[in-house]
C-alpha positions in Angstrom: 6.0 39.5 -32.2 4.5 41.2 -28.6 4.7 44.0 -30.5 1.0 43.5 -30.9 0.2 43.1 -27.1 1.9 46.8 -26.2 -1.3 48.4 -25.6 -2.6 45.8 -22.9 -2.3 46.1 -18.9 -0.2 43.1 -18.9 2.0 43.8 -21.1 5.1 43.7 -18.5 3.8 40.3 -17.8 3.9 39.0 -21.5 7.5 40.6 -21.7 8.5 38.7 -18.9 7.0 35.6 -19.6 9.0 35.5 -22.7 12.3 36.4 -21.3 11.5 33.2 -19.0 11.4 31.3 -22.3 14.4 32.2 -23.9 15.6 29.7 -20.8 15.3 26.0 -20.8 13.4 24.9 -18.1 12.0 21.6 -18.7 11.2 19.5 -15.5 14.8 18.5 -13.9 16.6 21.4 -16.1 15.9 24.1 -14.1 18.9 25.6 -12.8 19.1 28.0 -15.5 15.7 29.6 -15.0 16.3 29.5 -11.2 19.3 31.5 -11.5 17.3 33.8 -13.8 15.2 34.4 -11.0 18.0 35.1 -8.6 19.3 37.9 -10.8 15.5 39.2 -11.3 15.6 39.7 -7.6 19.0 41.0 -7.8 18.6 43.5 -10.1 15.5 45.2 -8.4 17.2 45.2 -4.7 14.6 42.3 -3.5 15.5 39.7 -0.8 16.0 36.5 -2.5 16.7 32.7 -1.3 17.6 29.7 -3.6 17.4 26.8 -2.0 19.2 23.1 -2.3 16.0 22.4 -4.8 16.1 25.4 -6.7 13.3 26.7 -5.2 13.0 30.2 -5.2 11.1 33.1 -2.5 11.6 36.6 -3.9 10.2 38.8 -0.8 8.9 42.6 -1.8 7.8 44.8 1.2 4.3 46.2 1.3 3.5 49.4 -0.6 2.3 52.7 0.8 -0.4 52.0 3.0 0.2 48.4 2.9 3.2 48.3 4.9 1.4 46.4 7.8 -1.0 44.5 6.0 -1.0 40.6 6.1 2.2 39.4 4.0 0.7 37.4 1.2 2.5 34.3 -0.9 2.0 34.4 -4.4 3.1 30.8 -6.1 3.8 29.0 -9.1 6.3 26.6 -10.8 8.9 27.1 -13.1 9.3 23.7 -14.5 7.3 22.8 -18.2 6.5 20.0 -20.0 9.0 19.5 -23.0 7.1 18.2 -25.8 7.0 18.8 -29.7 5.5 18.2 -33.3 7.4 14.6 -34.7 9.2 17.2 -37.4 10.4 19.5 -34.9 14.3 20.0 -34.4 13.9 22.2 -31.4 16.2 21.0 -28.9 14.8 22.0 -25.0 17.9 21.6 -23.4 19.5 24.8 -25.4 16.8 26.3 -27.5 14.3 29.3 -26.7 10.4 28.8 -27.2 9.3 30.7 -30.0 6.2 32.3 -29.7 3.4 33.0 -31.8 0.4 35.6 -31.4 -2.4 34.4 -33.7 -5.6 36.5 -32.7 -6.4 36.1 -29.3 -4.2 32.6 -28.8 -0.6 33.0 -28.0 1.4 29.5 -29.0 4.7 28.6 -29.8 6.0 27.0 -32.9 5.4 23.4 -32.9 6.5 23.2 -29.0 4.7 23.6 -26.1 4.8 27.0 -24.8 5.2 26.3 -21.1 2.1 28.7 -20.0 1.9 26.0 -17.5 2.7 27.3 -15.5 5.2 30.0 -17.2 2.8 32.7 -17.2 1.9 32.7 -13.2 5.8 33.4 -12.8 5.8 36.2 -15.0 2.6 37.7 -14.0 4.4 37.5 -10.1 7.6 39.5 -11.4 5.7 41.9 -13.1 4.0 42.6 -9.8 7.5 42.7 -8.1 9.2 45.5 -11.2 6.3 47.5 -10.3 6.3 50.8 -8.6 2.6 51.9 -9.0 0.3 48.5 -8.2 -0.8 49.2 -4.6 -0.2 45.5 -2.7 0.5 44.4 0.8 4.3 42.6 1.3 4.9 39.7 -1.1 6.6 36.4 -1.0 7.2 35.1 -4.8 7.3 31.4 -4.2 8.4 29.7 -7.4 9.1 25.7 -7.2 10.9 23.0 -9.4 9.9 19.7 -10.3 5.8 20.4 -10.1 5.3 18.4 -13.2 7.3 15.5 -11.8 6.1 14.7 -9.0 5.8 18.3 -7.3 9.6 17.9 -6.2 10.5 21.2 -5.1 7.1 21.9 -3.2 7.8 18.0 -1.3 11.7 19.7 -0.4 10.2 23.0 0.8 11.5 24.3 4.2 8.1 26.2 5.4 10.3 28.4 7.6 11.6 30.2 5.3 8.2 31.9 4.5 5.9 34.4 6.6 3.2 34.5 5.0 -0.3 32.6 5.6 -2.3 33.4 2.9 -1.2 31.8 -0.6 -2.5 32.4 -3.9 -1.7 29.4 -6.6 -1.7 30.8 -10.1 -1.6 27.2 -11.8 -5.4 26.6 -12.8 -6.3 26.8 -16.4 -9.7 27.6 -16.6 -10.6 31.6 -16.3 -14.0 32.3 -13.7 -12.9 28.8 -11.8 -11.8 29.5 -8.5 -10.3 26.2 -7.0 -10.4 25.8 -3.4 -9.7 21.8 -2.7 -7.6 19.2 -4.0 -7.4 15.5 -4.0 -4.9 13.3 -2.0 -3.7 10.4 -3.6 -1.3 7.3 -3.0 -0.2 5.0 -5.7 -1.0 1.0 -4.4 0.4 -2.2 -5.9 -1.0 -5.9 -5.1 1.4 -8.5 -5.9 -0.3 -11.8 -6.4 2.7 -14.7 -5.9 1.7 -16.6 -9.0 2.2 -21.1 -8.6 3.1 -21.8 -12.1 2.0 -25.5 -13.6 2.0 -27.5 -16.8 -1.0 -27.6 -19.2 -2.8 -30.6 -20.7 -2.3 -30.8 -24.1 -5.8 -31.1 -24.7 -6.4 -27.5 -24.8 -7.5 -24.5 -27.2 -5.1 -21.9 -26.3 -7.0 -18.3 -27.0 -6.7 -14.5 -26.1 -9.4 -13.0 -25.0 -9.5 -9.3 -26.1 -11.0 -6.4 -24.6 -10.8 -3.1 -26.6 -12.1 0.0 -27.6 -13.3 1.9 -24.4 -12.6 5.4 -23.9 -10.0 5.8 -20.9 -9.2 8.5 -19.5 -7.6 10.7 -16.7 -8.5 8.4 -13.6 -8.5 11.8 -11.4 -10.3 14.2 -14.2 -12.8 12.0 -15.8 -13.1 9.7 -13.5 -16.8 11.2 -12.8 -18.2 10.3 -16.2 -18.2 6.2 -14.9 -16.3 5.1 -18.0 -15.4 1.4 -18.4 -12.5 0.1 -17.0 -10.8 -2.3 -19.1 -9.5 -4.4 -16.0 -12.5 -4.1 -13.8 -14.8 -5.3 -16.9 -12.3 -7.9 -18.0 -12.6 -9.7 -14.9 -16.4 -9.5 -14.2 -16.5 -11.9 -17.9 -13.6 -14.3 -16.5 -15.4 -14.8 -13.2 -18.7 -15.6 -14.8 -17.0 -17.9 -17.6 -15.7 -19.7 -14.7 -18.6 -20.5 -13.3 -19.8 -22.0 -16.9 -16.7 -23.8 -18.0 -13.0 -25.2 -16.3 -10.4 -23.0 -18.2 -6.9 -22.2 -17.5 -5.6 -19.0 -17.0 -1.6 -18.5 -19.0 -1.8 -14.3 -18.6 -4.1 -11.4 -17.7 -3.0 -7.9 -18.1 -4.2 -4.7 -19.1 -3.8 -0.9 -18.9 -0.5 1.5 -19.6 -0.6 3.7 -16.9 -1.9 3.6 -13.0 -3.7 7.0 -13.2 -5.1 6.6 -16.5 -8.3 4.4 -17.0 -7.6 1.2 -19.0 -8.7 1.0 -22.3 -7.9 -2.6 -23.2 -7.4 -5.6 -21.3 -6.2 -9.3 -22.6 -6.3 -12.5 -21.1 -4.4 -15.8 -22.5 -6.9 -18.9 -21.5 -6.9 -22.5 -22.3 -9.9 -24.8 -22.2 -11.3 -28.0 -23.7 -12.4 -27.8 -27.1 -15.7 -29.0 -26.4 -16.1 -25.8 -24.3 -15.7 -23.8 -27.6 -19.4 -23.4 -28.3 -19.8 -22.1 -24.1 -16.9 -19.7 -24.7 -18.8 -17.7 -27.9 -22.0 -17.8 -26.2 -20.5 -16.2 -23.3 -18.8 -13.6 -25.2 -22.0 -12.8 -27.1 -23.7 -12.3 -24.1 -21.3 -10.3 -22.5 -20.9 -8.1 -25.3 -24.6 -7.4 -25.2 -24.3 -6.9 -21.2 -21.5 -4.4 -21.7 -22.7 -2.6 -24.5 -25.8 -1.7 -22.7 -24.0 -1.0 -19.5 -21.8 1.4 -21.3 -24.3 2.5 -24.2 -24.0 6.8 -23.6 -20.2 6.2 -21.9 -18.2 3.8 -24.3 -20.5 2.6 -27.0 -17.7 0.7 -29.0 -16.7 -1.5 -25.9 -15.8 -5.0 -27.9 -15.0 -8.6 -26.1 -13.3 -10.7 -28.9 -11.5 -14.2 -29.0 -8.6 -15.1 -31.0 -7.1 -18.8 -31.5 -3.7 -18.6 -30.8 -1.2 -21.5 -33.2 1.3 -21.4 -30.4 0.2 -23.7 -27.3 1.0 -22.3 -23.8 1.9 -24.9 -21.6 2.5 -22.5 -18.6 -1.0 -22.0 -16.4 -1.9 -20.6 -13.0 -2.3 -23.2 -10.3 -6.3 -23.5 -9.7 -5.4 -21.9 -7.0 -3.3 -18.8 -7.9 -6.5 -18.4 -10.6 -8.8 -18.2 -8.0 -7.3 -15.9 -6.2 -6.3 -13.7 -9.0 -10.0 -14.0 -10.1 -10.7 -12.7 -6.7 -8.9 -10.0 -6.5 -9.6 -8.5 -10.1 -13.4 -8.9 -9.4 -13.5 -7.2 -5.7 -10.4 -4.8 -5.7 -12.3 -1.5 -5.2 -12.5 0.5 -8.9 -14.3 4.1 -9.7 -15.9 6.6 -7.5 -16.0 6.2 -3.8 -17.9 8.9 -2.6 -19.0 12.1 -3.7 -18.4 15.7 -1.7 -21.2 17.3 0.1 -20.0 20.9 0.1 -19.1 21.1 -3.5 -21.2 20.0 -6.3 -20.7 17.5 -8.5 -17.1 17.2 -6.8 -15.8 13.4 -6.7 -14.6 13.5 -3.1 -12.7 9.9 -3.2 -12.1 7.7 -5.7 -9.4 4.5 -7.2 -8.5 3.1 -10.7 -6.9 -0.3 -11.5 -5.2 0.9 -13.5 -2.0 -1.3 -14.8 -2.6 -5.2 -14.6 0.6 -7.6 -15.7 1.6 -11.1 -15.6 5.3 -11.1 -14.2 7.3 -14.2 -13.7 6.5 -14.4 -10.1 3.8 -12.0 -9.8 0.7 -10.8 -11.0 0.6 -7.9 -10.0 -2.4 -5.0 -9.9 -2.1 -1.2 -9.7 -3.9 1.4 -8.7 -4.2 5.0 -8.0 -5.9 5.8 -5.3 -7.2 9.8 -4.3 -9.8 11.5 -1.9 -9.7 15.3 -0.6 -10.7 13.7 2.9 -7.7 11.5 4.4 -9.0 9.4 6.3 -11.6 8.3 3.0 -8.1 7.7 1.4 -7.2 5.3 4.6 -10.1 3.4 4.1 -9.7 2.9 0.4 -6.2 1.9 1.1 -7.4 -0.5 4.3 -9.9 -2.1 2.2 -7.5 -3.2 -0.4 -4.9 -4.5 2.8 -7.8 -6.9 3.5 -8.2 -8.0 0.4 -4.7 -8.7 -0.2 -4.5 -10.4 3.0 -7.5 -12.6 1.9 -5.3 -14.1 -0.8 -2.1 -14.1 0.7 -0.5 -11.3 -1.3 1.8 -8.6 -0.7 0.7 -4.8 -1.0 3.0 -1.6 -1.2 2.0 2.2 -1.4 4.3 4.4 -2.6 4.0 8.1 -4.3 1.7 9.2 -1.2 0.8 12.8 -1.4 -1.6 15.0 0.7 -4.9 16.7 -0.2 -5.9 20.0 0.3 -9.3 20.4 2.4 -11.9 22.5 1.3 -12.5 25.8 4.3 -15.8 27.1 4.0 -14.5 30.2 6.3 -11.5 30.7 4.0 -11.2 34.2 4.0 -8.9 34.9 0.7 -11.7 33.1 -1.0 -13.9 35.3 0.2 -11.9 38.3 -1.1 -11.4 36.3 -4.5 -15.4 35.9 -4.8 -16.3 39.7 -4.3 -13.5 41.6 -6.2 -14.6 39.3 -9.3 -17.8 39.4 -8.8 -17.3 44.0 -8.5 -14.8 43.5 -11.5 -16.8 41.3 -14.1 -20.9 41.7 -12.6 -20.8 37.9 -12.3 -19.6 35.5 -9.3 -17.0 33.0 -9.3 -17.2 29.2 -9.5 -16.0 28.2 -6.8 -14.2 24.5 -7.8 -12.2 21.8 -6.7 -10.2 19.5 -8.5 -10.0 16.0 -8.4 -6.2 15.3 -8.8 -3.0 16.8 -7.0 -1.6 20.5 -6.7 0.9 21.7 -4.8 -1.7 23.4 -2.0 -2.1 19.9 -0.7 1.5 19.8 -0.2 1.7 23.4 1.3 -1.4 22.5 3.1 0.6 19.7 5.0 3.7 21.4 5.5 2.0 24.6 7.4 0.0 22.1 9.0 -3.2 23.6 8.0 -2.0 26.5 9.2 -2.5 28.3 5.9 -5.4 30.1 4.1 -5.1 28.9 0.1 -6.6 29.6 -3.4 -5.6 28.7 -7.1 -6.8 30.7 -10.1 -5.5 31.4 -13.3 -6.3 32.4 -17.1 -7.7 29.8 -19.6 -4.7 27.7 -21.4 -5.6 25.1 -23.8 -4.2 21.9 -24.6 -1.7 22.1 -22.0 1.6 19.6 -22.1 0.7 19.0 -25.5 2.4 20.9 -29.0 -1.0 22.4 -29.3 -0.9 23.9 -26.1 -2.1 27.9 -26.4 -2.4 30.4 -23.9 -5.6 33.2 -24.0 -4.1 36.6 -24.2 -7.5 38.7 -23.2 -8.1 35.9 -20.3 -4.3 36.3 -19.5 -5.3 40.3 -19.6 -8.4 40.8 -17.1 -6.6 38.1 -14.8 -3.6 40.2 -14.4 -6.2 42.8 -13.8 -8.0 40.9 -11.5 -4.9 39.8 -9.4 -4.4 43.4 -9.2 -7.8 44.7 -7.7 -7.3 41.2 -5.1 -3.8 42.5 -3.9 -5.1 46.3 -3.2 -8.2 44.5 -1.6 -6.0 43.2 0.7 -5.0 45.2 3.6 
């Protein structure tokens, strides 16, 4: 199938990509591909290190005239997301990925392709295999477990690397140079529930909020889409000011890194208050449709009367505190970058709300490209939790990669891109985590980094595909950058 690509400058990169994809390499199953990289290094008489986390470092001296040039770390991750079509019989533990070339697209047969981030590793192997490509001393770093929490990058010993310039090839849009990423932390507020028995003379109902768009809480937080948990909180707080209702449960969202699309509240109220409830529903449907007309026009708040009468309700104090937290918990964009136009600098997302036996649990994802601003959001929620007598936990804390206006590698990439393509690249940042954030922390900020890559589409899905022409252009771009670094 790759015969169609033989005339491309990047053919050897595609060749190595295919060889890599003969080896299963789903996250957590990287031993085979890690050993494949060790064998590659040995076959090419290159120094190689394989650590306990199966990270690989392969070192190659600079070519003639580049022996004393700055050492360059080229970096990608070896693991891939394993997704397939329902009808597919592919076994990710033993079957190779089947390549299909259609026009300019390279994709797999009903599965993820693994271009994220196999193409980075393949391009790097093609450079290491070469005898005619001018380049400075190279340290190829290939990490494990990126897709499941940057496990390999977290375990990396920085003393195994000498370079202090790092080229990450894990971007998915040609012409966009990433120079910063957000750090993040997962936050969980647990509000103790005191349960009571309800009066029998109550109407038991389910308040449903539906049909919001949702989205990734980092990549799409700037779109100001409605957060179902926060919207439900607004409605319930206002309803509480009009009638005395009881709460049996509140829930919403599925993942703390996703903007919640729906939320539910089981509440109990007196029959005499049914008219007011319906009036409030109509009012708030009108308000939400007006506020979200452009971004979430299908938002819908409705009521469903339940046959089974719940007798277990929050105490009045628990209900009051629950609504206070839901109404006041920080959410959405908190600050915008002044260095990169349009970049969200800090945000938080109340992604999951669950009623458990003993606690009402609020799960949020907090992100910022500035450590002190991430801490500020954490501190705000700590104060809120203390006010209502709730506990708060933080986990999965990962560091940011802060923008450096004086980055030398950024200047090299900009100039070379302009020379090759006759236009300036886009300097951008991502409001999500990259391994570059962990490298920045491990090297205590003493590392100059940039991230780039070819066009990829529908990554992490069975529709994933890679642009062949873009990969060829980015291959030529990489070689031109390496040639420039002396």
